[in-house]
C-alpha positions in Angstrom: 131.3 109.0 77.6 131.1 110.9 81.1 130.4 114.7 81.1 132.1 116.9 83.9 129.8 119.0 85.1 132.8 121.3 86.6 134.1 121.8 82.9 130.8 122.5 81.2 130.1 125.4 84.0 133.8 126.5 83.4 133.7 126.7 80.0 130.9 129.7 79.2 133.0 131.5 82.5 136.0 131.2 80.1 134.7 132.5 77.0 133.3 135.5 79.1 136.9 136.5 80.3 137.8 137.3 76.1 134.2 139.6 75.8 133.8 142.9 76.5 130.8 142.7 79.1 130.2 145.3 82.2 131.2 144.6 85.2 127.3 143.9 87.0 126.4 141.7 84.3 130.6 139.7 84.2 129.6 138.9 88.2 125.6 137.8 87.5 126.9 135.1 85.1 129.7 134.6 87.4 127.3 133.5 90.3 124.7 131.8 87.8 127.3 129.8 86.9 128.4 128.9 90.8 124.3 128.0 91.3 124.7 125.6 88.7 127.4 124.1 89.8 126.5 123.8 93.9 122.5 123.9 93.4 121.7 126.4 96.8 119.5 128.9 97.6 121.7 132.2 97.3 124.9 133.1 96.4 126.9 136.5 96.7 130.5 137.8 95.9 131.9 140.6 98.3 134.7 142.9 97.7 136.8 143.5 100.6 137.1 147.1 101.4 139.7 148.1 104.2 137.4 146.7 107.2 134.3 145.9 105.5 133.2 143.8 102.9 130.9 145.2 100.1 128.8 143.5 97.9 128.6 143.5 94.1 126.3 141.0 93.2 124.1 138.7 94.8 121.7 135.9 93.7 118.9 134.9 96.0 119.2 137.2 98.3 117.4 140.8 98.6 118.0 143.4 96.7 119.1 145.5 99.7 122.1 143.6 100.4 123.9 145.2 97.7 123.4 148.4 99.9 124.9 146.8 102.9 128.1 147.0 104.2 129.2 144.0 106.1 132.1 144.9 108.9 133.8 142.1 109.3 134.8 142.3 112.8 131.0 142.2 113.5 130.7 138.9 111.0 132.6 136.3 112.7 131.6 134.0 109.7 133.3 136.8 107.4 136.2 136.8 109.2 136.6 133.2 109.1 136.5 133.2 105.6 139.0 135.8 105.4 141.3 134.0 107.8 141.3 130.4 105.9 142.9 130.3 102.4 140.8 127.2 101.6 137.2 127.0 101.1 135.4 126.8 104.9 132.1 124.8 105.2 129.2 126.0 108.4 127.3 123.6 109.2 123.8 123.4 110.3 124.7 123.2 113.9 127.5 126.1 113.7 126.9 128.8 116.6 128.4 131.6 114.4 125.6 134.1 113.4 124.9 134.5 109.5 125.2 137.6 108.1 122.3 136.4 105.9 119.9 135.3 108.3 116.7 136.4 106.9 117.7 137.9 103.8 116.7 134.9 101.6 115.0 136.4 98.8 111.1 135.5 98.3 110.8 134.5 102.2 109.2 136.7 104.3 109.5 136.9 107.9 112.4 135.5 110.4 113.9 132.6 108.1 117.4 131.5 109.3 119.9 130.2 107.0 120.9 126.7 107.7 123.8 125.2 105.5 126.9 127.7 104.3 130.0 127.6 102.7 132.2 130.3 101.2 136.1 130.6 100.0 138.3 134.0 100.0 139.6 135.3 96.7 143.1 136.0 95.7 144.1 138.9 93.4 148.1 138.4 93.4 148.3 136.8 96.2 146.2 139.4 98.3 143.1 138.9 99.5 140.5 140.9 97.3 137.2 139.2 98.7 134.9 136.5 99.4 132.2 133.9 97.5 129.3 132.8 99.6 126.8 130.1 99.0 123.5 129.7 101.4 121.1 127.1 101.6 117.8 126.1 103.5 118.5 122.7 103.7 120.5 122.0 106.5 122.3 119.1 104.5 123.0 121.2 101.5 127.1 121.0 101.4 129.2 117.8 101.4 133.3 117.1 101.6 133.2 117.0 98.2 131.8 120.4 97.3 134.9 122.0 99.5 136.7 120.5 96.5 134.4 121.7 93.8 134.6 125.4 94.9 138.3 125.7 95.6 138.2 124.9 91.7 135.8 127.4 90.8 137.2 129.9 93.2 140.5 130.3 90.8 138.1 130.5 87.7 136.3 133.1 89.6 139.2 135.1 90.7 140.5 135.1 86.6 136.8 136.6 86.0 137.2 139.2 89.1 140.9 140.2 87.7 140.2 140.7 83.8 137.3 142.6 84.9 139.1 145.2 87.5 141.6 145.2 84.3 138.9 146.4 82.0 137.4 148.5 84.3 141.3 149.9 84.8 141.6 150.7 80.9 138.5 152.2 80.6 138.5 154.2 83.0 142.0 155.3 82.5 141.1 156.1 78.7 138.5 158.4 80.3 140.3 159.9 82.6 143.1 161.2 80.0 139.9 162.1 77.6 138.5 164.0 80.9 141.4 165.7 82.0 142.8 166.5 78.3 139.0 168.3 77.6 139.8 169.7 81.5 143.2 171.1 80.0 142.1 172.2 76.8 139.3 174.5 78.3 141.7 176.0 81.0 145.1 176.1 78.5 145.7 179.4 80.1 146.7 178.0 83.5 150.1 176.9 82.3 150.7 180.6 82.1 147.6 182.0 83.7 147.1 185.8 83.3 148.9 188.4 85.4 147.1 189.9 87.8 148.2 193.6 86.4 147.2 196.5 88.8 149.2 198.7 92.2 146.2 200.5 93.5 146.0 199.6 97.5 142.8 197.4 97.0 144.8 195.6 94.3 147.5 195.1 96.2 145.5 194.2 99.5 144.4 191.1 97.9 147.5 190.5 96.3 148.6 189.8 99.9 145.4 187.8 101.3 145.9 185.3 97.8 149.5 184.7 98.9 148.4 184.4 102.4 146.0 182.0 102.2 147.4 180.3 98.7 150.0 178.0 101.0 147.3 176.7 102.9 144.7 173.8 102.8 141.7 176.3 103.5 138.9 176.1 101.8 138.3 180.0 100.2 135.1 181.7 99.0 135.9 184.1 96.6 133.3 186.4 96.5 132.5 189.8 94.3 130.8 191.2 91.4 130.3 190.1 87.9 133.7 190.3 85.6 136.0 191.0 88.4 138.1 188.1 87.9 137.3 185.8 90.9 138.4 182.5 88.4 142.0 184.7 87.7 141.8 185.1 91.6 141.3 180.8 92.4 143.9 180.1 89.6 146.5 182.2 91.7 145.7 181.0 94.7 146.0 177.4 93.3 149.2 178.1 91.6 150.7 179.4 95.4 149.5 176.2 96.9 151.6 172.8 97.7 149.1 171.2 94.8 150.5 173.2 92.0 151.8 170.7 90.0 148.4 169.0 90.4 144.6 169.9 87.8 143.3 172.5 89.1 139.6 171.5 87.7 137.0 173.8 86.9 132.9 174.0 87.0 130.7 176.5 86.1 127.2 175.4 88.5 125.1 177.8 86.7 126.1 176.8 83.2 123.9 173.3 83.4 121.1 171.6 84.3 120.0 170.8 87.5 119.8 167.0 86.5 122.9 167.3 85.3 125.1 168.8 88.1 125.2 165.8 90.5 126.7 164.0 87.5 129.5 166.6 86.7 130.8 166.7 90.3 130.2 163.3 91.3 130.3 161.3 88.1 127.9 158.5 87.4 128.0 155.0 86.4 126.6 153.3 82.9 122.7 153.3 82.8 122.2 155.8 85.8 120.4 158.0 83.7 119.2 158.0 80.2 122.1 159.3 78.0 124.5 157.6 80.6 125.8 155.1 78.1 129.6 154.5 79.8 130.9 155.0 82.9 132.3 158.5 83.6 134.3 160.4 86.5 133.2 163.7 88.0 135.4 166.6 88.6 136.1 165.6 92.6 137.9 163.0 91.0 139.5 164.4 88.5 140.5 166.9 90.5 142.2 164.4 93.2 145.2 165.6 95.1 144.9 168.8 93.2 141.9 172.0 93.6 138.5 171.9 92.6 137.1 175.7 91.5 133.4 175.7 91.8 132.4 179.1 90.2 128.4 180.6 90.7 127.9 178.7 94.0 125.4 180.1 94.6 123.2 178.8 91.7 123.6 175.0 93.0 120.1 173.7 93.9 119.5 172.6 97.6 119.7 168.8 97.1 123.1 169.0 95.6 124.4 171.2 98.2 123.4 168.5 101.2 125.4 165.9 98.9 128.3 168.4 98.3 128.5 169.0 102.0 129.1 165.5 102.6 132.0 165.0 100.5 133.3 168.0 102.0 133.1 166.7 105.1 134.2 163.1 104.6 136.0 163.1 101.5 134.1 160.2 100.2 131.3 160.4 97.1 129.2 158.0 95.4 128.6 158.2 91.9 125.0 158.9 90.6 123.8 155.3 90.2 126.1 153.6 92.0 126.7 152.3 95.7 130.3 151.9 95.7 132.4 155.0 98.0 135.4 156.7 96.0 137.6 158.8 98.4 139.3 161.9 96.8 141.8 164.6 98.6 140.3 167.8 96.9 141.0 171.8 97.9 137.7 173.2 97.3 137.8 177.0 96.1 134.1 178.5 95.3 133.0 181.7 93.7 129.7 184.0 93.9 128.4 187.0 93.2 125.3 186.6 95.0 125.2 187.5 99.0 125.5 184.1 100.4 124.8 185.4 103.4 121.4 186.8 102.7 121.1 183.4 100.6 121.2 181.7 104.0 118.8 184.0 105.8 116.5 183.3 103.2 116.5 179.7 102.9 118.2 179.8 99.6 121.3 178.4 100.5 122.8 175.8 103.3 124.0 177.2 106.5 126.4 174.7 107.2 127.6 174.5 103.6 128.5 178.4 103.7 130.8 178.1 106.6 132.8 174.9 105.5 133.3 176.8 102.2 133.6 180.0 103.5 136.2 179.3 106.2 138.9 182.1 104.2 136.2 184.5 102.6 138.0 186.5 99.9 136.8 189.6 98.4 137.4 190.8 95.1 137.2 194.6 94.7 135.5 196.2 91.7 137.0 198.2 89.3 136.2 201.7 90.0 137.4 200.8 93.7 140.8 200.5 91.8 141.6 203.9 90.6 144.0 204.4 87.7 144.2 200.4 87.5 141.6 200.5 84.6 144.7 202.6 82.5 147.1 199.5 83.5 144.3 197.2 82.3 143.3 199.1 79.2 147.3 199.1 78.3 146.9 195.1 78.9 144.4 194.9 77.0 145.5 197.4 74.2 148.8 195.4 73.6 146.8 191.8 73.4 144.7 193.2 70.3 147.7 194.8 68.9 148.7 192.0 67.4 145.8 190.7 66.3 145.0 193.5 64.4 148.4 193.7 62.6 149.0 196.9 64.1 152.4 198.7 65.5 151.2 200.7 67.7 147.6 200.6 69.5 146.8 203.5 71.7 144.7 205.9 73.9 143.8 209.2 73.3 143.5 211.7 76.4 140.0 211.8 75.8 139.8 208.0 75.7 141.9 207.9 79.7 139.8 210.5 80.6 136.5 208.7 79.6 137.9 205.6 80.5 138.6 206.8 84.0 135.4 208.5 84.9 133.5 205.5 83.9 132.0 203.5 86.8 132.5 199.9 85.3 129.2 197.9 85.9 130.7 194.7 84.3 134.2 195.1 85.6 138.0 194.2 83.8 135.7 191.8 81.6 133.7 194.8 80.6 136.9 196.6 80.0 138.2 193.6 78.2 135.9 193.6 75.6 135.3 197.3 75.2 138.8 197.9 74.1 138.3 194.6 71.6 135.7 196.1 69.8 136.5 199.5 70.0 139.8 198.7 68.9 138.2 196.6 65.5 135.7 199.6 65.1 137.8 201.8 64.7 140.2 200.3 62.6 137.8 199.5 60.3 136.8 203.6 60.3 140.3 204.2 58.9 140.3 204.6 54.9 144.1 202.6 54.9 145.6 200.6 57.3 147.6 202.7 59.7 150.4 201.7 61.7 149.6 203.5 64.2 145.8 204.1 65.8 144.7 205.9 68.7 140.9 205.4 70.6 139.5 208.3 71.2 136.4 208.9 73.8 133.7 208.5 70.6 135.7 205.2 69.6 134.9 203.6 73.1 131.2 204.3 73.1 131.1 204.2 76.4 127.0 204.2 77.9 125.9 207.4 78.8 123.2 206.3 81.1 125.7 205.4 83.9 127.4 208.5 85.4 129.9 208.7 88.0 128.6 209.9 91.6 130.4 213.5 90.9 128.5 213.8 87.3 125.2 213.1 89.4 126.0 215.3 92.2 126.4 217.8 89.5 123.0 217.2 87.9 121.6 217.7 90.9 123.2 220.8 91.7 122.2 222.0 88.0 118.3 220.9 88.5 117.6 221.3 92.3 113.8 221.2 91.2 114.3 217.9 91.1 114.7 218.3 95.2 112.9 220.8 96.0 109.8 220.3 97.6 109.4 222.8 100.4 111.6 221.5 102.9 115.2 220.6 103.9 114.3 217.1 105.3 111.9 216.2 102.3 115.1 217.4 99.8 117.7 215.5 101.5 115.1 212.4 101.7 114.7 212.8 97.8 118.7 213.2 97.1 119.1 210.4 99.4 116.8 208.4 97.3 118.2 209.0 94.2 121.6 208.6 95.3 120.8 205.0 96.7 118.7 204.0 93.4 121.7 204.8 91.0 123.9 202.9 93.2 121.6 200.0 93.3 121.4 200.3 89.3 125.2 199.9 89.2 125.3 197.2 91.2 122.7 195.5 89.8 120.5 195.5 92.6 122.6 193.9 95.3 122.6 195.7 98.8 125.6 194.9 100.0 127.4 195.9 97.3 125.8 199.1 97.5 126.4 199.5 100.8 130.2 199.2 100.4 130.0 201.5 98.0 128.4 204.3 100.2 130.1 203.7 103.1 127.3 202.4 105.3 127.2 199.0 107.1 124.4 197.0 105.8 122.3 196.8 108.5 122.0 201.1 108.5 121.5 201.1 105.0 118.5 198.7 105.3 116.7 200.7 107.9 117.8 203.7 105.7 116.1 202.0 102.5 112.6 201.0 104.6 112.5 204.6 105.5 112.6 205.8 102.3 110.3 203.5 101.0 113.0 201.5 98.5 112.1 198.4 100.5 
């Protein structure tokens, strides 16, 4: 009984169609079977991506071949393969240059490929890519090999189609899971918190959000911790043309450096220890929508360079992959650092800073918003009232005065936590559950170490010995030193924020601080 070599080669590949195999392993088996059927020195599977062919698997060619991108217009043999629906043979005397010259594995120096065979692969009657075979023996391939390759190409196309379907289904399931997690973490986005306030500073912020929201500009949102930078990002997204697409958030400070790149750009299976499956990054999840990068100043410099490349070209590569993915994402970023200063000292890339700060937007601290603190307190009181089972939860006059007089170093977030904590403690102190609960200044337990500027000045007038050191100039220097130090303490050492509160130019404050020996 005569054994059909084509049948023997195809049977394992047919069996593989029903197996769940990694894409790379499936293609490796495909090329291995091809070399058994048509013995040669090298084979390759290349996918058509626009105007270039991208190697997905090679057997017998140097490893760097996988990193190459063959522009079809620059390689006439590859162009000829795509132009001919049937296999094409390039004899040893063919004058067309071979794209694999010098790339045969295990041979050093200049070594031309002599005999070549190849054919296109079609999926759903559309060109998908090509299969190539190369031999150093100039008489390796004959007319019969063309028919054999044509028969093999049909199964190769089925293998590719099966792999792509499995990949698509896996990716779709992973996408749905990641998007569900993203929406779960940002459930408030469906009904974002109202931006409450009536102060001039708050109204100006809302005007800027409306102005930049319906544009495609990158926005750098700056402000102290707790001012509501993420809420501003949600408002910008809600007023944009991308509002129906997802807003995906990433806190750059919440992940170790080793995982930031994977979270941003995704990874392939086996890219690093623990990468048990392929995963899309935040950029791909936000495709068509908005990506919000919180705590941007915490990004490591190497990741900053890769982020800049994506922002410039719209192309990214998952960790461990040579394949490029194109995304259309609007980026909003937030930081509580002075990024201009970070650029000056070399901790942040200047080109990335300018790319992201096309429209800089500063969120004012709570102490600059006057009586907005009362409106916000009312909002948080009403949030806590039903949770505590109360008919009414309100502030006594002394509590209102305490809130207005406090400097709020933690801003709106501190106010929110304080109201929740004070409400719970005040309720616990009641012998019986009241229907109406009033919070007093003593319930707020505001820190006494941080005082208003008026209180500092009053104390300084009440204790002149702190300032009086013999002459007016020295007394003024001591007063300025105390005022600047107090302001820096409220702003966690931020000179830029201190300059804004003191009404000074940043450079002038720096010069004054050096004269007073504060820097």
